[in-house]
VEXKOL-53591 format. One line per 3 residues: for each residue x, y, z of N, C-alpha, C, CB. Coordinates in nm, 3 decimals. Glycine has a CB too. Example, Ala and Ser with C-alpha at 12.3 -4.5 7.8 and 13.67 -1.06 7.14 Angstrom:
# VEXKOL-53591
1.319:-0.569:0.780:1.230:-0.450:0.780:1.320:-0.330:0.780:1.131:-0.447:0.905  1.285:-0.225:0.708:1.367:-0.106:0.714:1.290:0.003:0.787:1.408:-0.060:0.572
This chain:
# VEXKOL-53591
0.176:-2.463:-3.931:0.214:-2.579:-3.999:0.249:-2.598:-4.141:0.127:-2.652:-3.981  0.320:-2.516:-4.265:0.294:-2.482:-4.389:0.392:-2.574:-4.482:0.311:-2.328:-4.403  0.277:-2.664:-4.475:0.316:-2.740:-4.643:0.257:-2.705:-4.782:0.273:-2.892:-4.645
0.375:-2.806:-4.867:0.282:-2.789:-5.035:0.186:-2.823:-5.017:0.314:-2.865:-5.167  0.088:-2.993:-4.944:-0.015:-2.977:-4.988:-0.074:-3.049:-4.870:-0.035:-3.014:-5.125  -0.254:-2.978:-4.895:-0.336:-3.013:-4.791:-0.318:-3.137:-4.753:-0.459:-2.994:-4.817
-0.307:-3.204:-4.781:-0.312:-3.387:-4.713:-0.186:-3.406:-4.593:-0.262:-3.535:-4.873  -0.066:-3.313:-4.684:0.071:-3.337:-4.615:0.032:-3.293:-4.467:0.208:-3.239:-4.686  -0.048:-3.135:-4.498:-0.107:-3.044:-4.388:-0.128:-3.123:-4.259:-0.248:-2.980:-4.433
-0.263:-3.220:-4.323:-0.365:-3.278:-4.237:-0.291:-3.388:-4.162:-0.493:-3.333:-4.320  -0.186:-3.432:-4.215:-0.137:-3.604:-4.155:-0.021:-3.571:-4.096:-0.101:-3.742:-4.279  0.014:-3.399:-4.050:0.130:-3.366:-3.986:0.091:-3.268:-3.835:0.224:-3.283:-4.105
-0.044:-3.207:-3.877:-0.076:-3.135:-3.787:-0.202:-3.230:-3.665:-0.128:-3.000:-3.873  -0.231:-3.347:-3.727:-0.339:-3.392:-3.621:-0.270:-3.468:-3.568:-0.471:-3.452:-3.655  -0.131:-3.499:-3.526:-0.090:-3.669:-3.454:-0.035:-3.528:-3.339:0.077:-3.836:-3.562
-0.011:-3.359:-3.328:0.026:-3.252:-3.262:-0.083:-3.254:-3.153:0.038:-3.124:-3.352  -0.212:-3.237:-3.209:-0.344:-3.235:-3.164:-0.282:-3.317:-3.066:-0.476:-3.282:-3.255  -0.321:-3.480:-3.116:-0.365:-3.515:-3.028:-0.273:-3.620:-2.905:-0.467:-3.558:-3.091
-0.139:-3.512:-2.945:-0.079:-3.543:-2.882:-0.079:-3.442:-2.746:0.016:-3.567:-2.955  -0.154:-3.297:-2.735:-0.239:-3.227:-2.601:-0.280:-3.277:-2.596:-0.305:-3.129:-2.569  -0.358:-3.349:-2.597:-0.459:-3.426:-2.589:-0.477:-3.544:-2.496:-0.471:-3.460:-2.695
-0.364:-3.633:-2.458:-0.361:-3.662:-2.417:-0.207:-3.686:-2.361:-0.438:-3.702:-2.449  -0.157:-3.608:-2.257:-0.033:-3.639:-2.188:0.014:-3.841:-2.131:-0.059:-3.525:-2.043  -0.019:-3.847:-2.149:0.039:-4.033:-2.111:0.117:-4.046:-2.275:-0.150:-4.202:-2.082
-0.015:-4.019:-2.353:0.068:-4.082:-2.518:0.181:-3.996:-2.528:-0.031:-4.061:-2.689  0.186:-3.928:-2.492:0.334:-3.795:-2.548:0.448:-3.811:-2.426:0.266:-3.566:-2.544  0.437:-3.908:-2.313:0.546:-3.945:-2.227:0.584:-4.054:-2.281:0.522:-3.960:-2.089
0.460:-4.149:-2.312:0.533:-4.253:-2.413:0.629:-4.247:-2.490:0.472:-4.293:-2.489  0.632:-4.102:-2.555:0.678:-4.142:-2.677:0.828:-4.002:-2.630:0.535:-4.121:-2.844  0.817:-3.961:-2.505:0.944:-3.870:-2.448:1.024:-4.019:-2.429:0.912:-3.750:-2.273
0.993:-4.112:-2.314:0.989:-4.224:-2.338:1.106:-4.293:-2.431:0.872:-4.232:-2.381  1.075:-4.383:-2.552:1.077:-4.464:-2.649:1.238:-4.340:-2.663:0.914:-4.486:-2.774  1.179:-4.199:-2.731:1.292:-4.096:-2.757:1.423:-4.148:-2.707:1.262:-3.956:-2.686
1.427:-4.113:-2.543:1.527:-4.091:-2.487:1.601:-4.222:-2.484:1.502:-4.031:-2.372  1.572:-4.320:-2.460:1.566:-4.473:-2.499:1.660:-4.563:-2.564:1.475:-4.486:-2.574  1.600:-4.537:-2.722:1.616:-4.516:-2.839:1.817:-4.392:-2.827:1.429:-4.432:-2.899
1.714:-4.283:-2.854:1.846:-4.159:-2.874:1.945:-4.148:-2.747:1.774:-3.985:-2.891  1.888:-4.171:-2.677:1.960:-4.121:-2.502:2.025:-4.036:-2.605:2.082:-4.247:-2.363  2.006:-3.910:-2.596:2.044:-3.760:-2.626:2.136:-3.740:-2.760:2.128:-3.700:-2.495
2.158:-3.872:-2.834:2.255:-3.845:-2.948:2.183:-3.832:-3.114:2.366:-3.976:-2.941  2.189:-3.641:-3.098:2.125:-3.628:-3.218:2.138:-3.683:-3.336:2.129:-3.538:-3.241  2.308:-3.743:-3.357:2.316:-3.827:-3.509:2.250:-3.965:-3.497:2.486:-3.859:-3.563
2.158:-3.964:-3.400:2.065:-4.082:-3.467:1.946:-4.046:-3.485:2.050:-4.206:-3.393  1.949:-3.989:-3.493:1.846:-3.902:-3.589:1.876:-3.943:-3.757:1.881:-3.713:-3.562  1.788:-3.997:-3.789:1.784:-4.050:-3.932:1.626:-4.089:-3.992:1.882:-4.189:-3.934
1.618:-4.121:-4.063:1.502:-4.183:-4.164:1.494:-4.329:-4.056:1.565:-4.216:-4.374  1.588:-4.402:-4.085:1.604:-4.551:-4.062:1.547:-4.597:-3.916:1.764:-4.589:-4.074  1.600:-4.479:-3.838:1.598:-4.469:-3.753:1.445:-4.477:-3.649:1.669:-4.385:-3.769
1.385:-4.399:-3.728:1.236:-4.305:-3.672:1.173:-4.472:-3.739:1.167:-4.082:-3.784  1.206:-4.477:-3.862:1.103:-4.601:-3.922:1.186:-4.775:-3.828:1.129:-4.606:-4.171  1.240:-4.804:-3.842:1.300:-4.943:-3.707:1.314:-4.953:-3.595:1.409:-4.988:-3.698
1.322:-4.813:-3.532:1.370:-4.798:-3.388:1.253:-4.761:-3.284:1.481:-4.683:-3.382  1.228:-4.667:-3.299:1.120:-4.609:-3.311:0.958:-4.590:-3.307:1.145:-4.600:-3.364  0.870:-4.768:-3.266:0.787:-4.818:-3.312:0.644:-4.781:-3.256:0.823:-4.931:-3.308
0.657:-4.718:-3.120:0.615:-4.638:-3.110:0.508:-4.534:-3.155:0.677:-4.631:-3.104  0.654:-4.444:-3.171:0.625:-4.290:-3.249:0.533:-4.304:-3.392:0.793:-4.214:-3.299  0.592:-4.470:-3.486:0.487:-4.421:-3.549:0.389:-4.552:-3.590:0.540:-4.334:-3.670
0.326:-4.583:-3.410:0.176:-4.629:-3.397:0.143:-4.512:-3.368:0.125:-4.741:-3.295  0.232:-4.388:-3.305:0.120:-4.302:-3.259:0.049:-4.178:-3.467:0.231:-4.165:-3.075  0.152:-4.214:-3.526:0.138:-4.151:-3.607:0.033:-4.239:-3.738:0.277:-4.106:-3.627
0.025:-4.326:-3.719:-0.108:-4.464:-3.778:-0.222:-4.420:-3.729:-0.097:-4.642:-3.712  -0.270:-4.438:-3.588:-0.350:-4.402:-3.530:-0.420:-4.292:-3.516:-0.323:-4.423:-3.469  -0.320:-4.185:-3.589:-0.369:-4.026:-3.575:-0.420:-4.035:-3.724:-0.232:-3.883:-3.536
-0.351:-4.167:-3.809:-0.495:-4.143:-3.972:-0.564:-4.188:-3.949:-0.500:-4.191:-4.125  -0.547:-4.295:-3.865:-0.672:-4.420:-3.847:-0.827:-4.339:-3.819:-0.631:-4.538:-3.681  -0.841:-4.186:-3.733:-0.884:-4.132:-3.688:-0.864:-4.055:-3.722:-0.887:-4.139:-3.618
-0.831:-3.960:-3.789:-0.825:-3.859:-3.859:-0.758:-3.844:-4.015:-0.772:-3.787:-3.776  -0.834:-3.919:-4.102:-0.745:-3.953:-4.263:-0.759:-3.782:-4.332:-0.861:-4.115:-4.402  -0.614:-3.799:-4.341:-0.604:-3.661:-4.468:-0.745:-3.606:-4.575:-0.476:-3.722:-4.600
-0.736:-3.796:-4.650:-0.867:-3.757:-4.719:-0.967:-3.901:-4.665:-0.843:-3.738:-4.920  -1.102:-3.843:-4.628:-1.164:-3.878:-4.555:-1.264:-3.930:-4.640:-1.185:-3.795:-4.466  -1.264:-3.914:-4.779:-1.391:-3.968:-4.863:-1.271:-4.034:-4.965:-1.526:-3.829:-4.943
-1.395:-4.114:-5.050:-1.257:-4.132:-5.218:-1.393:-4.176:-5.257:-1.066:-4.284:-5.243  -1.350:-4.161:-5.400:-1.454:-4.211:-5.506:-1.307:-4.327:-5.603:-1.551:-4.028:-5.626  -1.348:-4.402:-5.632:-1.316:-4.529:-5.745:-1.386:-4.524:-5.882:-1.364:-4.675:-5.683
-1.335:-4.558:-5.963:-1.374:-4.597:-6.065:-1.355:-4.697:-6.180:-1.373:-4.526:-6.088  -1.384:-4.806:-6.135:-1.318:-4.961:-6.184:-1.298:-4.990:-6.323:-1.408:-5.081:-6.143  -1.189:-5.025:-6.413:-1.130:-5.043:-6.488:-1.163:-5.134:-6.579:-1.049:-5.049:-6.447
-1.180:-5.275:-6.500:-1.209:-5.368:-6.525:-1.328:-5.464:-6.353:-1.053:-5.415:-6.584  -1.392:-5.591:-6.507:-1.462:-5.607:-6.372:-1.437:-5.660:-6.280:-1.548:-5.645:-6.369  -1.442:-5.642:-6.193:-1.410:-5.728:-6.014:-1.497:-5.766:-5.908:-1.333:-5.646:-5.920
-1.423:-5.822:-5.819:-1.489:-5.847:-5.687:-1.477:-5.864:-5.536:-1.522:-5.920:-5.701  -1.551:-5.714:-5.457:-1.471:-5.657:-5.411:-1.477:-5.832:-5.214:-1.536:-5.437:-5.412  -1.411:-5.743:-5.159:-1.367:-5.896:-5.064:-1.530:-5.940:-4.999:-1.220:-5.852:-4.889
-1.618:-5.897:-4.963:-1.752:-5.890:-4.903:-1.816:-6.023:-5.025:-1.835:-5.696:-4.910  -1.787:-6.035:-5.152:-1.830:-6.068:-5.236:-1.930:-5.953:-5.349:-1.879:-6.169:-5.174  -1.933:-5.887:-5.322:-2.006:-5.712:-5.410:-1.972:-5.783:-5.562:-1.874:-5.490:-5.374
-1.973:-5.722:-5.607:-1.966:-5.721:-5.863:-1.934:-5.621:-5.841:-2.129:-5.726:-6.023  -1.839:-5.581:-5.863:-1.797:-5.434:-5.906:-1.836:-5.469:-6.089:-1.587:-5.385:-5.857  -1.861:-5.387:-6.182:-1.818:-5.414:-6.313:-1.755:-5.244:-6.345:-1.963:-5.481:-6.422
-1.617:-5.314:-6.470:-1.611:-5.240:-6.550:-1.688:-5.065:-6.560:-1.643:-5.329:-6.628  -1.630:-4.933:-6.556:-1.663:-4.770:-6.496:-1.731:-4.815:-6.412:-1.740:-4.645:-6.581  -1.807:-4.832:-6.351:-1.839:-4.819:-6.220:-1.821:-4.733:-6.102:-1.810:-4.895:-6.192
-1.835:-4.720:-6.053:-1.774:-4.550:-5.921:-1.776:-4.637:-5.808:-1.916:-4.365:-5.879  -1.726:-4.646:-5.704:-1.710:-4.708:-5.585:-1.678:-4.621:-5.485:-1.621:-4.802:-5.591  -1.768:-4.577:-5.382:-1.735:-4.422:-5.337:-1.708:-4.539:-5.146:-1.932:-4.241:-5.368
-1.637:-4.476:-5.157:-1.606:-4.515:-4.976:-1.553:-4.451:-4.927:-1.538:-4.617:-4.922  -1.516:-4.460:-4.744:-1.531:-4.357:-4.627:-1.395:-4.376:-4.559:-1.668:-4.386:-4.518  -1.282:-4.329:-4.533:-1.162:-4.392:-4.478:-1.197:-4.324:-4.312:-0.993:-4.337:-4.571
-1.320:-4.220:-4.306:-1.323:-4.194:-4.213:-1.417:-4.275:-4.106:-1.335:-4.085:-4.234  -1.485:-4.306:-4.212:-1.596:-4.432:-4.162:-1.531:-4.530:-4.075:-1.658:-4.526:-4.292  -1.451:-4.606:-4.198:-1.370:-4.711:-4.157:-1.274:-4.743:-4.050:-1.319:-4.725:-4.236
-1.204:-4.611:-3.992:-1.104:-4.580:-3.884:-1.212:-4.610:-3.791:-1.025:-4.425:-3.875  -1.383:-4.582:-3.724:-1.397:-4.586:-3.699:-1.529:-4.715:-3.671:-1.351:-4.502:-3.708  -1.506:-4.741:-3.769:-1.600:-4.920:-3.746:-1.570:-4.990:-3.602:-1.529:-5.068:-3.881
-1.646:-5.030:-3.519:-1.650:-5.069:-3.417:-1.642:-5.258:-3.445:-1.776:-4.992:-3.351  -1.695:-5.262:-3.544:-1.678:-5.388:-3.571:-1.538:-5.444:-3.570:-1.735:-5.407:-3.685  -1.441:-5.341:-3.611:-1.307:-5.389:-3.645:-1.243:-5.342:-3.565:-1.253:-5.368:-3.762
-1.225:-5.208:-3.490:-1.151:-5.129:-3.417:-1.174:-5.177:-3.259:-1.190:-4.981:-3.451  -1.338:-5.236:-3.241:-1.346:-5.230:-3.118:-1.457:-5.118:-3.049:-1.212:-5.211:-3.084  -1.500:-5.159:-2.922:-1.637:-5.016:-2.845:-1.550:-4.900:-2.854:-1.701:-5.028:-2.630
-1.394:-4.903:-2.835:-1.339:-4.721:-2.850:-1.301:-4.780:-2.946:-1.220:-4.614:-2.746  -1.338:-4.774:-3.030:-1.316:-4.681:-3.191:-1.278:-4.583:-3.250:-1.385:-4.653:-3.242  -1.348:-4.486:-3.163:-1.342:-4.368:-3.172:-1.236:-4.292:-3.031:-1.498:-4.332:-3.183
-1.206:-4.396:-3.000:-1.076:-4.330:-2.885:-0.885:-4.305:-2.915:-1.078:-4.457:-2.748  -0.854:-4.260:-2.969:-0.707:-4.264:-2.924:-0.622:-4.356:-2.837:-0.693:-4.163:-2.868  -0.580:-4.449:-2.931:-0.516:-4.508:-2.865:-0.411:-4.614:-2.949:-0.606:-4.555:-2.779
-0.283:-4.567:-2.942:-0.132:-4.591:-2.985:-0.101:-4.794:-3.031:-0.020:-4.529:-2.811  -0.162:-4.831:-2.855:-0.138:-4.994:-2.869:-0.219:-5.017:-2.906:-0.114:-5.086:-2.776  -0.314:-5.024:-3.020:-0.390:-5.071:-3.048:-0.314:-5.144:-3.163:-0.492:-4.995:-3.055
């Protein structure tokens, strides 16, 4: 796939990999497309994709959870703050985090956190 940014390439390529690896999910997508579009190509629009195809949207979100285009990141605090767990962060400090690790956290996603399950 050719796209302008590496992050976009990642976000668009991994869903295809995930679908090729799981025929059950692919069958569910085909079923959803058939039931919503019913062969009417004029219904293919952004609004249809966003509001009438929830399973396809879930597949994309699950793909981003397991294969985030930016797997680790850092931010610098511009003002003093407190993180949700109570950790204090002071202006100028740098906080690093890993979307890749957070997407596989078993305490959040369950024991099958590393498994592709769009129904979650």
